[in-house]
N, C-alpha and C positions, 0 to 999 in steps of 0.2 A: 215526434221529431226531436224533442229535447233529449230523449234517451238515446236516439241514434247519434246525435252530436256528442253526447257524453261518452258513448261507447267508442266512437272514433278517436276522441281525445285521449281516452285511456289507452287505446291501442298504440297511439304515438308516444305517450308518456312512458310506457313500460320499456320500449327499446332505448329511449333517451336515458332512463334511469340506469339501465344496464351499461350503456356507453359511458356514463359518468362514473359508475363503479369501476369499470375496467380501466378508465383513465386514472382514477385515484390509486388503484392497485399498482398500475404501471409506474406512476410517480413514486409511490412508496418503495417499490422494488428498486427503481433507479437510485433513489437516495440511499438505500441500504447498500447497494453495490458500490456506490461512490464512497461511502464511509468505510467499507471493507477495503477498497483500493487505497484509501488514505492510511488506514491502519497497517496494511501490508507494506506500503511504501515506507512508513516510519520504522517498522521493524527491520526492513531491509537496510535502511540507512544506518540504523544502530548496529546491525551486524557488520556492515562495511567499516564503520568507525572502529569497532572492536578489532576487526581483522587488521586494519591499518595500524592500530596501536600495537598489536602483537608483532606485526612485521617490523615496526620501528624498534621495538624492544630487541628483537632478534638481530636486526642490523646493528644496533648499538653494541650488543654483546659480541657479535662477530668482529666488529671494528676494534673493540677493546682487546679481544684475543689476538687479532692480527697485529695490533700495535705492540702488544707484549712480546709476541714472537719476533717481530722486527727488532725490538730493543735487545732481546736475548741474542739475536743473530749479530747485531752490531757489537755487543759486548764480547762475543766469541771471536770476532775478527780483530779486536784490539789486542 
């Protein structure tokens, strides 16, 4: 009788062990995906900041050239 009880307990323990293992693997995968999402988000933010900086530089250069052109035009009219 004891062996039968032990056998039934082992039969139940094995699926529970598998369930725990699957849950732990799922948790580890979820954490890895989250870390990857964070890293990609930071990289995207950095790229956007760099793009904005370059756009600001180009806008400043365009504004400077436009102002110089306007000044030359005003001098030519005088």
